[in-house]
C-alpha positions as CSV (number, residue, x, y, z in Angstrom):
1,M,-116.7,-47.1,-73.0
2,T,-113.1,-47.0,-74.1
3,R,-110.6,-49.5,-75.1
4,I,-106.9,-49.3,-76.2
5,L,-106.8,-51.3,-79.4
6,S,-103.7,-52.3,-81.3
7,C,-104.7,-54.2,-84.3
8,I,-107.3,-54.1,-87.0
9,G,-108.8,-57.4,-85.9
10,V,-109.6,-56.1,-82.5
11,L,-110.9,-52.8,-84.0
12,C,-113.3,-54.7,-86.1
13,A,-114.5,-56.7,-83.1
14,A,-115.0,-53.5,-81.1
15,F,-116.8,-51.4,-83.6
16,G,-118.7,-53.7,-86.0
17,V,-120.5,-56.8,-86.7
18,A,-119.4,-59.5,-89.2
19,A,-120.8,-59.0,-92.7
20,S,-122.7,-62.2,-92.3
21,A,-124.8,-60.6,-89.6
22,G,-126.2,-58.2,-92.2
23,Q,-125.2,-55.0,-90.4
24,P,-123.2,-52.0,-91.7
25,Q,-119.5,-52.4,-91.8
26,P,-117.4,-50.2,-89.5
27,P,-114.8,-47.7,-90.8
28,S,-111.4,-49.0,-91.7
29,F,-108.3,-48.2,-89.7
30,S,-104.6,-48.5,-90.1
31,T,-102.9,-51.3,-88.1
32,A,-100.4,-48.8,-86.9
33,T,-103.1,-46.7,-85.1
34,R,-103.8,-47.1,-81.4
35,T,-107.3,-45.9,-80.8
36,V,-109.2,-45.0,-77.6
37,A,-112.8,-45.8,-78.3
38,V,-115.6,-43.9,-76.7
39,Y,-119.2,-45.0,-76.9
40,A,-121.7,-42.2,-76.4
41,T,-125.5,-41.9,-75.8
42,V,-127.1,-38.6,-76.8
43,T,-130.5,-37.4,-75.6
44,D,-132.5,-34.2,-76.1
45,A,-134.3,-32.2,-73.4
46,R,-137.2,-34.6,-73.3
47,G,-134.9,-37.6,-72.8
48,R,-135.4,-38.9,-76.4
49,L,-132.5,-40.5,-78.2
50,V,-130.7,-38.3,-80.8
51,T,-129.2,-40.6,-83.5
52,D,-128.5,-38.3,-86.5
53,L,-125.4,-36.4,-85.4
54,T,-122.3,-36.3,-87.5
55,R,-118.6,-36.4,-86.7
56,D,-118.4,-32.6,-86.7
57,D,-121.0,-32.3,-84.0
58,F,-118.6,-33.9,-81.4
59,A,-115.5,-32.7,-79.6
60,I,-113.5,-34.7,-77.2
61,D,-110.8,-33.7,-74.7
62,D,-108.1,-35.9,-73.2
63,N,-106.8,-34.4,-69.9
64,G,-108.2,-31.1,-71.0
65,K,-106.5,-31.2,-74.5
66,R,-108.7,-31.3,-77.6
67,Q,-108.2,-34.4,-79.7
68,T,-108.8,-35.1,-83.4
69,L,-111.5,-37.7,-83.9
70,T,-110.0,-40.6,-86.0
71,L,-113.1,-42.7,-85.7
72,F,-116.8,-42.1,-86.0
73,S,-119.7,-44.4,-86.6
74,N,-123.4,-44.3,-85.7
75,D,-124.2,-47.8,-87.1
76,V,-125.6,-50.4,-84.8
77,Q,-122.8,-51.9,-82.8
78,P,-122.9,-55.4,-81.2
79,I,-122.8,-55.9,-77.5
80,T,-121.5,-58.6,-75.1
81,L,-123.5,-58.3,-71.9
82,V,-124.0,-59.9,-68.5
83,M,-127.5,-59.2,-67.1
84,L,-127.6,-59.3,-63.3
85,L,-131.0,-59.8,-61.6
86,D,-131.6,-59.1,-57.9
87,R,-133.2,-62.1,-56.1
88,S,-133.2,-60.6,-52.6
89,S,-136.2,-61.5,-50.4
90,S,-137.7,-58.0,-50.8
91,M,-138.0,-58.7,-54.5
92,Q,-140.2,-61.8,-54.2
93,P,-143.5,-60.0,-54.8
94,N,-142.0,-58.7,-58.1
95,F,-140.1,-61.7,-59.3
96,D,-142.6,-62.2,-62.2
97,L,-142.3,-58.6,-63.3
98,E,-138.5,-58.8,-63.0
99,A,-138.5,-61.8,-65.3
100,Q,-140.7,-60.1,-67.8
101,G,-138.3,-57.1,-67.9
102,A,-135.3,-59.4,-68.4
103,E,-137.2,-61.3,-71.2
104,A,-138.0,-57.9,-72.9
105,F,-134.3,-57.2,-73.1
106,V,-133.5,-60.6,-74.5
107,R,-136.2,-60.3,-77.2
108,A,-134.7,-56.9,-78.1
109,M,-131.2,-58.3,-78.7
110,G,-129.7,-57.8,-82.1
111,P,-128.2,-60.6,-84.3
112,G,-124.7,-59.7,-83.2
113,D,-125.4,-59.5,-79.5
114,K,-124.3,-62.1,-76.9
115,A,-125.4,-62.4,-73.3
116,R,-125.3,-64.3,-70.1
117,I,-127.9,-64.2,-67.4
118,G,-126.8,-63.7,-63.7
119,S,-128.8,-63.7,-60.5
120,F,-127.6,-62.9,-57.0
121,A,-128.9,-63.6,-53.4
122,N,-127.5,-66.4,-51.2
123,E,-125.2,-67.1,-54.2
124,I,-124.1,-65.5,-57.4
125,R,-124.9,-67.5,-60.5
126,I,-124.1,-66.6,-64.2
127,D,-125.4,-68.9,-67.0
128,P,-124.8,-70.3,-69.5
129,D,-121.1,-71.3,-69.5
130,D,-120.4,-69.1,-72.6
131,F,-121.9,-66.0,-74.0
132,S,-124.8,-66.8,-76.2
133,S,-127.0,-65.3,-78.9
134,D,-129.6,-68.1,-78.5
135,R,-132.6,-66.2,-77.2
136,D,-134.6,-69.4,-76.3
137,A,-131.7,-70.6,-74.2
138,L,-131.4,-67.3,-72.4
139,L,-135.2,-67.1,-71.8
140,R,-135.1,-70.6,-70.3
141,I,-132.5,-69.5,-67.8
142,I,-134.6,-66.5,-66.8
143,R,-137.7,-68.7,-66.3
144,H,-136.1,-71.7,-64.6
145,D,-132.5,-71.2,-63.4
146,L,-132.3,-68.1,-61.1
147,V,-131.1,-68.4,-57.6
148,E,-133.3,-68.7,-54.5
149,P,-134.1,-65.5,-52.4
150,G,-131.6,-64.2,-49.9
151,P,-129.4,-61.1,-49.2
152,T,-128.1,-58.6,-51.7
153,P,-124.4,-59.1,-52.7
154,L,-124.7,-56.3,-55.2
155,W,-121.1,-55.2,-55.8
156,N,-119.8,-58.8,-55.5
157,A,-122.2,-59.7,-58.3
158,V,-121.0,-56.8,-60.5
159,D,-117.4,-57.8,-59.8
160,R,-118.2,-61.4,-60.9
161,A,-119.8,-60.1,-64.1
162,I,-116.7,-58.1,-64.9
163,D,-114.7,-61.3,-64.5
164,K,-116.8,-63.0,-67.1
165,L,-116.3,-60.1,-69.6
166,L,-112.5,-59.7,-69.3
167,V,-111.6,-62.1,-72.1
168,E,-114.3,-60.9,-74.4
169,Q,-113.7,-58.4,-77.3
170,G,-115.7,-55.4,-78.4
171,R,-118.3,-53.4,-76.4
172,R,-118.8,-55.0,-73.0
173,V,-121.7,-54.2,-70.7
174,V,-123.0,-55.1,-67.3
175,L,-126.8,-54.5,-66.8
176,V,-127.8,-54.8,-63.2
177,F,-131.2,-54.6,-61.6
178,T,-131.8,-54.2,-57.9
179,D,-134.3,-52.8,-55.4
180,G,-131.9,-52.4,-52.5
181,V,-128.5,-51.5,-51.2
182,D,-125.4,-53.7,-51.2
183,R,-125.7,-56.1,-48.3
184,P,-124.0,-59.5,-48.8
185,L,-124.2,-62.3,-46.3
186,N,-120.4,-62.5,-45.9
187,F,-118.6,-61.4,-42.9
188,M,-115.1,-62.4,-43.9
189,N,-114.1,-58.9,-45.3
190,H,-113.8,-60.3,-48.8
191,N,-116.7,-58.2,-50.2
192,K,-116.2,-55.8,-53.1
193,S,-117.1,-52.1,-52.6
194,L,-118.5,-49.6,-55.1
195,K,-114.9,-48.1,-55.3
196,D,-113.5,-51.6,-56.1
197,V,-115.8,-52.4,-59.0
198,T,-115.8,-48.8,-60.4
199,K,-112.0,-49.0,-60.6
200,R,-112.1,-52.4,-62.4
201,A,-114.8,-51.3,-64.8
202,E,-112.9,-48.1,-65.8
203,E,-109.6,-49.9,-66.2
204,H,-111.0,-52.7,-68.3
205,D,-113.4,-50.5,-70.3
206,I,-116.7,-52.1,-69.2
207,M,-119.9,-50.1,-69.3
208,I,-122.4,-50.4,-66.4
209,Y,-126.1,-49.9,-66.9
210,A,-128.3,-50.0,-63.8
211,I,-132.0,-50.1,-63.1
212,G,-133.2,-49.4,-59.5
213,L,-136.6,-50.0,-58.1
214,A,-137.7,-47.4,-55.5
215,G,-141.0,-46.8,-53.8
216,D,-142.7,-48.3,-50.8
217,N,-141.2,-51.8,-51.3
218,G,-138.7,-51.9,-48.5
219,M,-138.3,-51.9,-44.7
220,P,-137.2,-48.9,-42.8
221,G,-133.7,-47.8,-43.8
222,R,-130.4,-48.4,-42.1
223,T,-127.8,-46.2,-40.6
224,G,-124.2,-46.5,-41.6
225,D,-122.5,-45.3,-44.7
226,R,-124.0,-44.5,-48.1
227,N,-123.1,-48.0,-49.4
228,G,-125.0,-49.8,-46.6
229,R,-122.0,-50.7,-44.5
230,G,-121.6,-50.2,-40.8
231,A,-125.2,-51.0,-40.0
232,M,-125.9,-54.3,-38.3
233,G,-129.5,-55.3,-38.1
234,P,-132.0,-57.8,-39.5
235,G,-131.5,-56.3,-43.0
236,A,-128.0,-57.9,-43.0
237,I,-129.4,-61.3,-42.2
238,A,-130.7,-63.8,-44.8
239,G,-134.4,-63.7,-45.1
240,L,-134.8,-59.9,-45.3
241,G,-132.5,-59.4,-48.2
242,G,-131.3,-56.1,-49.4
243,R,-133.8,-54.2,-47.4
244,G,-134.3,-54.4,-43.7
245,L,-134.0,-52.7,-40.3
246,G,-130.6,-51.1,-39.8
247,G,-129.0,-49.7,-36.7
248,Y,-131.0,-47.3,-34.6
249,S,-129.7,-43.7,-34.0
250,G,-132.8,-41.9,-32.7
251,R,-133.4,-40.4,-36.2
252,Q,-136.7,-40.9,-38.0
253,Q,-136.4,-44.1,-40.1
254,E,-136.7,-43.8,-43.8
255,L,-137.5,-46.4,-46.5
256,E,-134.4,-47.5,-48.3
257,G,-134.1,-46.9,-52.0
258,P,-131.8,-48.5,-54.5
259,D,-128.1,-48.3,-53.7
260,E,-126.8,-44.8,-54.2
261,G,-123.7,-46.1,-55.9
262,L,-125.7,-47.2,-59.0
263,P,-125.9,-43.8,-60.7
264,K,-122.3,-43.2,-59.8
265,I,-120.9,-46.3,-61.4
266,A,-123.2,-45.8,-64.4
267,G,-122.1,-42.2,-64.9
268,A,-118.4,-43.0,-64.5
269,T,-118.5,-45.8,-67.1
270,G,-120.7,-44.1,-69.7
271,G,-123.8,-46.3,-69.0
272,G,-127.2,-45.2,-67.8
273,Y,-129.2,-45.3,-64.6
274,F,-133.0,-45.6,-64.5
275,E,-134.8,-45.4,-61.2
276,L,-138.4,-46.7,-61.2
277,K,-141.2,-45.9,-58.9
278,S,-143.2,-49.0,-59.9
279,P,-142.3,-52.5,-61.0
280,A,-145.0,-52.2,-63.7
281,T,-142.5,-50.3,-65.9
282,L,-139.7,-52.9,-65.7
283,A,-140.3,-54.4,-69.1
284,S,-140.4,-51.1,-70.9
285,T,-137.2,-49.9,-69.1
286,F,-135.2,-53.1,-69.9
287,A,-136.3,-52.6,-73.6
288,R,-135.2,-48.9,-73.4
289,V,-131.7,-50.0,-72.3
290,A,-131.5,-52.3,-75.3
291,D,-132.6,-49.5,-77.6
292,E,-130.0,-47.2,-76.1
293,L,-127.2,-49.7,-76.6
294,H,-128.2,-50.1,-80.2
295,H,-128.1,-46.4,-80.8
296,Q,-124.8,-45.3,-79.3
297,Y,-122.2,-43.4,-81.3
298,A,-118.7,-45.0,-81.6
299,L,-116.0,-42.4,-81.6
300,G,-112.2,-42.7,-81.2
301,F,-108.9,-40.8,-81.2
302,A,-105.2,-41.7,-81.2
303,P,-103.8,-40.8,-77.8
304,E,-100.6,-38.7,-77.7
305,K,-99.3,-40.4,-74.5
306,L,-99.6,-44.0,-73.3
307,D,-98.2,-43.4,-69.8
308,G,-100.1,-46.2,-67.9
309,K,-102.2,-43.6,-66.0
310,M,-105.9,-42.8,-65.9
311,H,-106.8,-39.9,-68.2
312,E,-109.8,-37.7,-67.8
313,L,-112.2,-37.6,-70.8
314,A,-114.7,-34.9,-71.7
315,L,-117.1,-35.5,-74.7
316,K,-119.3,-32.6,-75.8
317,T,-121.6,-31.8,-78.7
318,S,-122.0,-28.5,-80.5
319,N,-125.6,-28.3,-79.4
320,T,-125.6,-27.4,-75.7
321,Q,-129.3,-28.4,-75.4
322,L,-128.3,-32.1,-75.8
323,T,-127.1,-34.4,-73.1
324,V,-124.1,-36.7,-73.8
325,R,-123.3,-39.8,-71.7
326,A,-119.9,-41.3,-72.1
327,R,-117.2,-42.7,-69.9
328,K,-115.3,-40.2,-67.8
329,R,-111.8,-41.8,-67.8
330,Y,-109.7,-44.3,-69.6
331,L,-106.4,-46.2,-68.8
332,A,-103.7,-45.0,-71.2
333,S,-101.9,-48.4,-71.3
334,R,-99.9,-50.0,-74.1
């Protein structure tokens, strides 16, 4: 994730934890330096995290032009996160496992991390009122304050989470879990699309992580576009949630999987996407996301041009056997 930063106070907030948190201090930077920050996850061929690379192992291009890295850190960086939990009707048999996964993430939070817990179905709710490091308070929300079952307003929920993060500093993350496609119970044409929320996340430097639950846990799939629009059937009505019967076209029906936009928005914003075949692995996957977030590299460079446009980013390592995940674009604004 990237962010245009203009003062040393913001830089410290973006790249480090206060000394009282007992974590390593970030590098020092000049107040005159504007820095584009890029957070990167590196894995080997077996998907294991690689955490021992150095500054010289990385190369970054801005609109195809190689940049000089002015920032590098592989210390644990704090996160400010909104966790979104799918409460669609199709998820009801797995609500307990979903809660266990969310609790696993909360327990894995570091001392500098802050979070809010969101859930979405007939309504979208995000608690508490402010971001909190109080694990007990967050666990109480997961156990007692999630919304009742209903449809799946996936992208509306992600958009709402982005709203909550806009005034926060530092590394900002949305972690969303769902078993279905976007299908809100709202016919007023005010719904957000994958394109809408991807654009907002890129422009405001917000990283999206997503966990999708696949398998034989849904009704036959819908026709319509790849985001679940254009298909009117019981699946769009409250009671069947994010999965349900779509329109009929004479084609053989297929079970729906998680929304195909999830890996797209995760890839665009430098997050990660995990698709599960069984809800039994939810807890370990939520914990894996926390581990990744605590082992990302923080890199940065001083942009040559602040033209108010979106710039393409390409981050590579000298070892071609490694996989690097980082955001693909940033807004070069002043």
